[in-house]
FIPAVO-87185 format. One record per residue: x, y, z of N, C-alpha, C in turn; residue in three letters; residue number from 1. Coordinates in steps of 0.001 Angstrom, whole numbers. Atoms other than C-alpha are relative to their C-alpha. Layout:
FIPAVO-87185
X;Y;Z;X;Y;Z;X;Y;Z;ala;NUM
...
This chain:
FIPAVO-87185
129;663;-1307;5787;-55450;-41388;1021;584;972;met;1
-877;-574;-1005;7226;-53877;-38258;800;-1096;699;ile;2
-862;956;-698;10184;-55655;-36641;187;460;1440;glu;3
-48;-405;-1395;9409;-54964;-33002;449;-1122;896;gly;4
-371;1057;-946;10128;-56964;-29853;-920;-1193;-129;pro;5
794;1218;125;8935;-60563;-29800;-1062;-103;1083;asp;6
923;114;-1118;7241;-60264;-26421;-1042;1091;16;gly;7
1063;-998;-109;4328;-58135;-25255;537;1403;265;pro;8
-340;-1407;-167;4432;-54339;-25254;-976;608;991;ile;9
853;-704;-952;3111;-52259;-22370;131;1495;-256;leu;10
41;-1431;276;2115;-48703;-23340;-715;690;1154;leu;11
559;-692;-1156;1565;-46489;-20307;-441;1397;-436;val;12
542;-1252;504;-730;-43662;-21426;-238;-85;-1490;gly;13
287;51;1441;-2422;-43341;-24781;-675;1291;-429;cys;14
444;-1290;502;-2817;-39646;-25516;334;110;-1476;gly;15
-229;-204;1431;-1995;-38123;-28894;1212;-766;-503;lys;16
-1205;676;483;1554;-39452;-29172;-107;-1502;181;met;17
177;1434;-205;734;-42828;-27648;-915;-609;-1045;gly;18
940;509;1007;-2206;-43235;-30013;644;-16;-1384;his;19
-704;-18;1284;-29;-42226;-32974;910;-1216;-139;ser;20
-883;1154;31;2462;-44929;-32065;-794;-1287;-177;met;21
840;1191;118;-251;-47534;-31619;-504;-169;-1430;leu;22
495;67;1378;-1720;-46684;-35028;1105;-400;-955;ser;23
-1131;354;850;1728;-46892;-36611;340;-1473;93;gly;24
-303;1425;-183;2334;-50332;-35129;-1013;-885;-709;trp;25
1040;861;576;-996;-51808;-36181;-90;190;-1515;thr;26
24;-239;1447;-883;-50151;-39617;1113;-770;-701;asp;27
-1138;714;589;2435;-51911;-40180;-8;-1486;346;arg;28
178;1448;-118;1093;-55324;-39309;183;-608;1361;gly;29
-147;583;-1324;1628;-55715;-35587;-1330;-534;496;met;30
1197;590;-583;-881;-58013;-33900;-416;833;1209;asp;31
448;-818;-1139;-2972;-55796;-31563;22;-750;1327;pro;32
-4;786;-1241;-3057;-58652;-29039;1321;104;754;asn;33
-1300;-137;-655;621;-58008;-28320;98;1279;810;arg;34
-76;-1318;-637;-130;-54488;-27109;-930;69;1206;val;35
764;-206;-1224;-1268;-53832;-23544;154;1461;406;his;36
-11;-1437;-261;-2197;-50315;-22494;-587;300;1374;ile;37
553;-531;-1245;-2679;-48583;-19163;-534;1394;-303;val;38
636;-1271;339;-5165;-45762;-19733;-1180;238;928;glu;39
1055;-235;-991;-7284;-44311;-16891;-1248;662;-564;pro;40
1174;-639;602;-9583;-42333;-19194;-916;-1079;-578;asn;41
880;1108;378;-12556;-44683;-19552;-518;114;-1428;glu;42
466;-176;1375;-13789;-43174;-22824;1074;-420;-992;asp;43
-1117;387;868;-10368;-43562;-24405;224;-1503;81;val;44
-211;1434;-189;-9999;-47051;-22924;-1027;-813;-775;ala;45
1053;709;722;-13316;-48101;-24439;280;-33;-1501;ser;46
-327;-62;1431;-12250;-46951;-27911;1203;-886;-323;leu;47
-1184;822;222;-8895;-48685;-27560;-342;-1485;-2;leu;48
388;1414;-88;-10529;-51975;-26599;-571;-497;-1321;ser;49
586;386;1282;-12355;-51970;-29925;1052;-257;-1067;lys;50
-1101;229;944;-8976;-51994;-31688;655;-1361;209;lys;51
-547;1328;-250;-8193;-55392;-30186;1153;-41;967;gly;52
-1075;-13;-983;-5614;-54261;-27640;-595;-227;1382;val;53
427;214;-1378;-5800;-55165;-23953;216;1290;778;lys;54
-81;-1274;-699;-6556;-52111;-21808;-258;-189;1493;val;55
176;-39;-1448;-6125;-51658;-18054;-228;1452;405;phe;56
228;-1360;-487;-7511;-48618;-16267;1084;451;974;asn;57
-1062;-297;-950;-4809;-48817;-13593;1061;-1088;-87;gln;58
-1070;992;95;-1454;-50574;-13394;-215;-1172;958;asn;59
245;1081;-961;-2683;-52593;-10399;-863;-1106;-595;cys;60
827;1006;661;-5007;-54450;-12790;829;-966;-853;glu;61
-845;849;846;-2065;-55956;-14710;266;-1314;725;ile;62
-243;1298;-647;-1783;-59708;-13995;1445;-146;461;pro;63
-1337;135;-582;1200;-60637;-11834;943;-790;-901;ser;64
-848;824;863;2434;-63141;-14427;381;694;-1307;gln;65
-280;-741;1241;2565;-60512;-17180;1440;504;-10;phe;66
-1406;-413;118;6143;-59895;-18383;192;721;-1335;val;67
-168;-742;1253;6489;-57106;-20958;1457;32;-452;pro;68
-1344;-135;549;9483;-56914;-23259;431;1459;4;thr;69
-289;-1424;22;9240;-53150;-23491;-1151;753;648;ile;70
989;-857;-650;7442;-50566;-21359;227;1422;-486;ile;71
-109;-1340;577;6740;-47212;-23003;-787;983;851;ile;72
652;-1044;-785;5992;-44202;-20831;-407;1133;-944;phe;73
523;-1024;908;3751;-41877;-22869;-987;902;728;ala;74
837;-897;-787;2233;-39775;-20097;668;1371;68;val;75
-535;-1360;-77;2706;-36058;-19462;1165;55;994;lys;76
-1181;-76;-880;6065;-35107;-17889;-329;323;1454;pro;77
303;-432;-1355;4411;-33531;-14862;-574;-1095;891;gln;78
524;1104;-823;2873;-36851;-13736;956;-1187;41;val;79
-954;1102;57;5924;-39016;-14411;432;-475;1386;met;80
-497;363;-1327;7050;-38913;-10791;-994;-883;752;glu;81
1025;828;-619;3752;-40470;-9729;-156;-1343;-709;leu;82
275;1185;827;3595;-43011;-12563;1156;-994;-5;val;83
-1143;885;265;7107;-44408;-13096;280;-1012;1107;val;84
-337;984;-1045;7732;-46016;-9647;-916;-1218;24;pro;85
943;1122;1;4658;-48221;-10148;403;-1137;-937;asn;86
-399;1012;980;6506;-50137;-12873;1401;-555;264;tyr;87
-1358;458;-308;9833;-50804;-11158;87;-1514;153;ser;88
-36;1454;-212;8852;-54414;-10415;121;-771;-1318;his;89
-153;668;1298;8961;-55169;-14152;1467;-62;-443;phe;90
-1410;-66;389;12713;-54546;-14233;610;-1390;-112;lys;91
-703;1273;218;14688;-57447;-15688;1006;198;-1122;ser;92
-995;-104;1069;17512;-58138;-18115;-646;60;-1378;glu;93
658;65;1304;15017;-58693;-20918;-943;1168;-260;ser;94
960;-1086;143;12881;-55594;-20315;711;1341;-121;thr;95
-541;-1342;166;13666;-52088;-21544;-1129;1008;202;val;96
955;-1084;-226;11913;-48887;-20443;287;1112;-1015;phe;97
-135;-1049;1020;11305;-46277;-23160;-898;1175;367;leu;98
775;-1206;-302;10205;-42716;-22354;-51;906;-1219;ser;99
134;-979;1086;8831;-40314;-24960;-438;1350;563;ile;100
382;-1253;-658;8248;-37494;-22449;1145;1006;-75;ala;101
-1009;-1051;72;10066;-34205;-22945;458;397;1402;ala;102
-504;-598;-1222;12309;-32861;-20212;350;-940;1132;gly;103
-340;948;-1053;12825;-36045;-18207;1246;-780;-412;lys;104
-1268;628;341;16425;-37210;-18233;42;-1467;425;lys;105
-196;1407;-354;17630;-40792;-18009;232;-141;1499;ile;106
-282;52;-1442;18855;-40031;-14482;-1283;-7;824;ala;107
1293;-9;-696;15253;-39350;-13443;-560;-1416;79;phe;108
545;1355;33;14205;-42835;-14502;882;-969;793;phe;109
-881;834;-808;17279;-44434;-12922;-284;198;1487;glu;110
322;-289;-1391;16327;-42730;-9673;-1214;-804;471;gln;111
1242;676;-379;12892;-44391;-9713;-6;-1494;-346;his;112
1;1394;446;13698;-47680;-11483;1279;-735;371;leu;113
-1284;600;-306;17292;-48266;-10435;970;190;-1154;gly;114
-974;-222;1073;20516;-47642;-12344;388;-1289;-721;asp;115
-225;1255;715;20546;-51310;-13338;-1129;-289;-997;asp;116
1085;166;966;17389;-50828;-15443;447;528;-1360;ala;117
-281;-458;1360;17697;-50521;-19239;-1007;1089;-352;ala;118
874;-1154;208;16326;-47066;-20035;381;722;-1289;ile;119
-184;-756;1239;15878;-45306;-23373;-862;1260;78;val;120
717;-1277;50;14911;-41650;-23672;-136;419;-1457;arg;121
234;-356;1395;13328;-40516;-26931;-741;1330;-105;ala;122
674;-1271;271;12195;-37165;-28360;-661;-86;-1376;met;123
723;29;1278;9499;-37587;-31062;-553;1385;-327;pro;124
705;-1250;275;7549;-34815;-32778;-1380;-278;-585;asn;125
1427;191;292;3927;-34248;-33744;-334;-557;-1386;thr;126
341;660;1261;4085;-35305;-37437;-75;-1524;94;pro;127
209;1432;-228;4162;-38806;-35952;-1471;-363;-177;ala;128
1436;246;149;362;-38429;-36089;-358;-444;-1410;ala;129
235;419;1387;602;-38925;-39878;1164;-857;-495;val;130
-1133;887;279;3626;-41253;-39701;1089;682;-829;gln;131
-1059;-775;643;5947;-38485;-40897;866;689;1061;arg;132
-781;-588;-1065;7630;-37794;-37586;1465;-366;-92;gly;133
-1387;427;-175;11255;-38018;-36611;291;0;1489;ile;134
-290;191;-1411;12490;-39257;-33254;1493;-223;182;thr;135
-1398;236;-363;15930;-39106;-31676;18;-645;1374;val;136
-17;762;-1248;16737;-41587;-28908;1424;-232;484;ala;137
-1275;363;-608;19556;-42388;-26506;-291;-888;1202;cys;138
230;931;-1096;20040;-44910;-23712;1110;31;1031;gly;139
-1039;105;-1021;21939;-45636;-20534;882;-1223;-286;asn;140
-978;1061;245;24744;-48179;-20178;-611;-1397;71;thr;141
650;1297;-106;22286;-50997;-19455;-723;-406;-1285;gln;142
717;276;1247;20736;-50758;-22930;889;-818;-928;val;143
-738;871;909;21914;-53641;-25096;-351;354;-1447;ser;144
318;-252;1408;21993;-53601;-28872;-1389;-518;-366;asn;145
1383;431;271;18806;-55733;-29027;-1039;978;567;pro;146
904;-1017;-571;17106;-53211;-26683;-97;1190;-947;his;147
-73;-1168;890;18232;-50385;-28956;-787;-242;-1276;lys;148
673;297;1261;16976;-52070;-32109;-1508;-159;190;gln;149
1423;138;-278;13630;-52943;-30513;-667;1370;97;gln;150
567;-1336;-168;13033;-49331;-29520;-38;765;-1323;cys;151
-42;-702;1276;14130;-47920;-32875;-1053;-534;-961;leu;152
1006;590;874;11851;-50352;-34691;-1390;535;320;ser;153
1310;-517;-398;8826;-49228;-32694;-127;1487;-343;leu;154
40;-1426;284;9716;-45555;-33116;-100;273;-1499;leu;155
33;-206;1453;10173;-45936;-36881;-1359;-315;-613;arg;156
1364;233;489;6554;-47025;-37179;-737;1313;-204;ala;157
660;-1295;166;5672;-43312;-36984;918;1005;-700;val;158
-891;-884;736;8497;-41909;-39107;1439;-457;84;gly;159
-1424;306;-88;12270;-41735;-39038;437;-26;1464;glu;160
-540;43;-1359;14368;-42464;-35956;1522;-60;-68;ala;161
-1450;-56;-78;17975;-41697;-35081;446;-307;1423;glu;162
-562;321;-1311;20195;-42857;-32209;1223;869;253;trp;163
-1188;-761;-378;22702;-40659;-30378;565;-577;1299;ile;164
-642;508;-1212;25179;-41534;-27641;47;1044;1116;glu;165
-121;-1088;-960;25292;-38124;-25931;-1375;557;350;asp;166
1335;-460;-404;22123;-37368;-23969;-108;1522;11;glu;167
42;-1456;-43;23080;-33684;-23700;-490;606;-1320;asp;168
459;-492;1299;22239;-33327;-27405;-1518;25;-113;leu;169
1459;58;62;18579;-34047;-26674;-629;1390;126;ile;170
545;-1349;-146;18056;-30410;-25666;-36;730;-1343;asp;171
-17;-613;1327;19091;-29201;-29124;-972;-716;-936;ala;172
977;768;792;17029;-32001;-30696;-1412;508;290;val;173
1307;-515;-392;14028;-30759;-28728;-272;1343;-663;thr;174
162;-1322;603;14621;-27242;-30058;-212;-74;-1508;ala;175
79;86;1461;15027;-28333;-33688;-1230;-773;-467;ile;176
1081;836;535;12627;-31202;-34319;-1214;-72;907;ser;177
1139;39;-909;10502;-31240;-31172;-921;1187;-205;gly;178
784;-1207;225;9378;-27654;-31626;-86;409;-1448;gly;179
-84;-378;1402;10162;-27496;-35333;-1329;114;-742;gly;180
1281;-142;692;6615;-28186;-36566;-693;1334;276;pro;181
616;-1296;-331;5436;-25042;-34737;631;1124;-824;ala;182
-664;-1035;785;8040;-22980;-36607;-530;-21;-1445;tyr;183
522;128;1364;6761;-24336;-39926;-1434;533;-72;val;184
1373;-513;-25;3167;-23578;-38940;9;1531;80;phe;185
-111;-1454;-90;4232;-20050;-37995;385;596;-1353;leu;186
-359;-441;1342;5869;-19687;-41418;-1241;72;-885;leu;187
1231;24;793;2551;-20651;-42997;-915;1162;378;thr;188
800;-1145;-457;734;-18082;-40853;557;1308;-561;glu;189
-632;-1237;456;3258;-15391;-41803;-189;192;-1504;ala;190
206;-97;1448;2994;-16179;-45520;-1446;379;-310;met;191
1414;-326;203;-798;-16059;-45285;-256;1484;248;thr;192
207;-1414;-328;-760;-12643;-43606;643;903;-1044;lys;193
-677;-810;1012;1770;-11289;-46090;-788;19;-1301;ala;194
823;52;1205;-458;-12467;-48934;-1227;890;107;gly;195
1170;-856;-233;-3489;-10755;-47426;408;1466;-59;val;196
-478;-1383;9;-1453;-7567;-46884;330;471;-1414;asp;197
-301;-339;1394;-558;-7740;-50583;-1254;37;-871;ser;198
1251;-129;732;-4235;-7826;-51562;-743;-1286;-291;gly;199
680;1270;255;-5094;-11533;-51739;-1154;-199;985;leu;200
1054;369;-950;-8383;-12755;-50224;561;-954;1045;pro;201
-496;808;-1104;-7846;-14431;-46841;12;-1488;-334;gln;202
100;1427;287;-9060;-17861;-47983;1006;-463;-1035;gly;203
-940;365;1060;-6965;-17905;-51144;1431;61;518;leu;204
-1358;-126;-530;-3850;-16668;-49350;336;-1162;926;ser;205
-218;1117;-917;-4264;-19347;-46672;228;-1299;-757;ala;206
-161;1240;783;-4652;-22107;-49273;1341;-13;-718;arg;207
-1287;-79;696;-1643;-20896;-51234;1158;-288;963;leu;208
-1087;190;-971;554;-20766;-48121;66;-1443;476;ala;209
26;1381;-507;-559;-24153;-46783;502;-983;-1047;arg;210
-395;933;1062;-170;-25936;-50127;1470;160;-361;ala;211
-1395;-246;348;3184;-24310;-50795;941;-594;1043;thr;212
-864;522;-1064;4683;-25208;-47414;-31;-1526;21;val;213
88;1460;-47;3369;-28785;-47401;579;-624;-1262;ser;214
-547;534;1249;4271;-29296;-51077;1511;71;-35;gly;215
-1457;-134;-40;7800;-27974;-50606;607;-1020;952;ala;216
-487;1002;-944;8203;-30247;-47583;26;-1384;-612;gly;217
53;1318;637;7138;-33285;-49579;1049;-115;-1099;glu;218
-1039;1;1031;9413;-32322;-52472;1371;-223;627;leu;219
-1282;164;-680;12339;-32029;-50047;158;-1411;547;met;220
-58;1356;-544;11453;-35369;-48435;372;-1009;-1079;arg;221
-224;968;1066;11520;-37149;-51784;1287;245;-784;gln;222
-1187;-358;776;14588;-35385;-53138;1284;-363;744;ser;223
-1323;261;-562;18223;-36367;-52587;857;1258;20;asp;224
-782;-1229;98;19354;-32800;-53229;-20;771;1310;glu;225
-112;-823;-1206;20521;-30467;-50481;-1049;1115;-58;his;226
992;-1086;10;17939;-27852;-49401;485;1258;-713;pro;227
-516;-1191;690;20245;-25100;-50684;-110;-150;-1517;ser;228
136;242;1434;20190;-26718;-54131;-1451;148;-428;thr;229
1424;-147;306;16404;-26946;-54055;-390;1479;-13;leu;230
272;-1439;-27;16285;-23268;-53083;516;672;-1263;arg;231
-590;-604;1199;18607;-22325;-55951;-782;-375;-1250;glu;232
782;430;1166;16466;-24333;-58370;-1240;861;-218;asn;233
1195;-840;89;13509;-22055;-57585;354;1453;-320;val;234
-415;-1404;54;15536;-18853;-57767;601;359;-1362;thr;235
-499;-483;1295;15884;-17288;-61216;782;1295;208;ser;236
-787;-1234;-139;18619;-14616;-61504;-822;1230;-400;pro;237
722;-1222;289;17050;-11186;-61306;-1505;-98;121;gly;238
1441;209;-90;13618;-12630;-60611;-593;387;1343;gly;239
731;-386;-1212;11021;-12166;-57893;476;-777;1229;thr;240
-461;806;-1142;12252;-15039;-55700;1332;506;517;thr;241
-1304;-524;-412;15778;-13670;-55679;-172;1280;807;glu;242
231;-1260;-709;14424;-10296;-54566;-524;-258;1413;glu;243
522;349;-1325;12479;-11881;-51700;1095;-592;879;ala;244
-1070;629;-773;15470;-13975;-50627;1059;1011;437;leu;245
-942;-1041;-379;17620;-10846;-50581;-395;580;1376;arg;246
495;-487;-1288;15438;-9689;-47690;119;-1071;1070;val;247
43;1082;-991;15047;-13055;-45955;1381;-482;420;leu;248
-1350;488;-292;18765;-13856;-46113;949;1114;419;met;249
-850;-1086;-482;20034;-10483;-44917;511;-329;1404;ser;250
-699;341;-1246;22233;-10421;-41819;-902;-56;1223;asp;251
851;-61;-1187;19429;-9589;-39388;-1322;-731;-192;asp;252
1284;637;334;16755;-11811;-40931;-43;-1459;459;ala;253
370;1360;-402;15917;-15530;-40945;1065;-749;784;trp;254
-1007;823;-669;19232;-17146;-40003;296;524;1396;gln;255
-253;-590;-1321;19871;-14710;-37165;-1142;-292;957;thr;256
1166;278;-839;16339;-15118;-35838;-89;-1478;370;leu;257
64;1435;-284;16488;-18906;-36145;1073;-408;993;met;258
-1069;281;-960;19822;-19045;-34334;-437;387;1411;asp;259
460;-457;-1306;18329;-17014;-31485;-1121;-880;537;arg;260
1139;815;-419;15147;-19088;-31415;452;-1373;483;ala;261
-477;1332;-377;16955;-22450;-31303;819;60;1284;ile;262
-782;-157;-1223;19372;-21186;-28643;-918;189;1204;ala;263
945;-233;-1097;16442;-19985;-26517;-733;-1281;368;ala;264
719;1246;-256;14550;-23263;-26903;913;-1044;643;ala;265
-960;941;-578;17672;-25305;-26122;261;325;1465;thr;266
-234;-420;-1389;18335;-23277;-22982;-1200;-318;874;ala;267
1209;282;-767;14738;-23686;-21887;-137;-1504;266;arg;268
45;1449;-157;14903;-27445;-22459;949;-443;1114;ser;269
-968;344;-1045;18006;-27660;-20248;-515;401;1370;arg;270
535;-469;-1277;16315;-25627;-17532;-1127;-890;488;lys;271
1129;863;-379;13180;-27786;-17584;490;-1366;469;leu;272
-518;1309;-364;15273;-30953;-17360;718;21;1336;ala;273
């Protein structure tokens, strides 16, 4: 059972990440009647209504007496400037605003909602779609401990969630976990191609790479051992794995490339923000 806020939840936008969160909440026992959604796409709104949630096509349709405990902005970053000001009238001591949009700093929301609004900024990632995501969140000075716990509870419905005090770290978080799934998918692509280049049929190589990457990830998730220990457990002295790792762990290989990649992504995140 999810331990979310006692009052109603207002989800603004229900694309892939918004829908993942909604599914996580209801899968963990939340009453769909507590969830209210603003979604202009009529086809999506129709499907959402069948789940038992209340759907509004526009924010102007929300009843004046409606008082949400938490408002979650799950729309694309490029439309935030048009969307956020429409919800400033919900500001109160009991209401917290939670954004899951990349690249929009807390200062952006304070500009549109007021610096006396409780605002939480969160960076989730795409494995939230299968409730295996991880989200890192931070808040402004108006965020109380109950606000913090309410947001973390909702975010943990789609995976793990961590809280940080320094918003500047969000750029590195975006580079590591926000984009991280793409790096893992690229690894799978690279392993598949290497297998084909070594003579394996395309289909077999793809299945081997996919199963190996996903299986290793699950093994790591369930294990208490450090990744380096898990790596050493697979590596027999003088064996084939050791020979491959000799290449991958050379000075100009994986670690150097990953350092450059994360630094580039972090810099880009700062520029976008």
